[in-house]
C-alpha positions in Angstrom: 7.7 21.8 -8.8 10.1 21.8 -11.7 10.5 18.1 -11.8 7.2 17.1 -10.3 4.9 18.9 -13.7 7.4 16.4 -15.9 6.6 13.4 -14.0 3.0 13.7 -14.3 2.8 14.1 -18.2 5.3 11.4 -18.4 2.6 9.4 -16.2 -0.2 10.7 -17.9 0.8 10.2 -21.4 1.8 6.5 -20.4 -1.6 6.0 -18.8 -3.6 7.3 -22.0 -1.7 5.0 -24.4 -0.4 2.0 -22.6 -0.1 -0.1 -25.8 2.4 2.3 -27.4 4.3 3.2 -24.0 4.4 -0.4 -22.3 7.7 0.3 -20.5 6.6 3.3 -19.2 3.5 2.5 -18.1 4.6 -0.3 -16.3 7.0 2.3 -14.8 4.8 5.0 -13.7 1.6 2.3 -12.8 2.8 2.4 -9.1 4.2 5.7 -8.9 1.9 7.9 -6.8 3.3 11.3 -6.3 6.9 10.8 -7.8 9.4 8.4 -8.9 10.6 7.8 -5.3 8.8 7.7 -1.9 9.2 11.1 -0.8 6.9 13.8 1.1 5.4 16.5 -1.3 2.6 19.3 -0.4 -0.4 17.8 -1.4 -0.8 21.5 -3.0 2.1 20.6 -5.1 1.2 17.6 -5.9 -2.2 18.8 -6.9 -1.2 21.6 -9.5 1.5 19.8 -11.1 -1.7 17.2 -12.0 -3.4 20.1 -13.9 -1.0 21.5 -14.9 0.2 18.3 -17.2 -3.3 17.8 -17.4 -4.0 21.2 -19.0 -1.1 20.3 -21.1 -1.6 17.0 -22.6 -5.4 17.3 -22.9 -5.6 20.7 -23.7 
């Protein structure tokens, strides 16, 4: 879980400002749950996404 939240924060920031973070957006656009294909609990993914959204969007 420690690495899921930063992943989703960077992914969200790159999506929100794709023009400024072009390279990041290109890297993260195809990533769904994590940097590489692995099995991650849907609950952990849900929680990480909520935390990332709360941190970035308030």
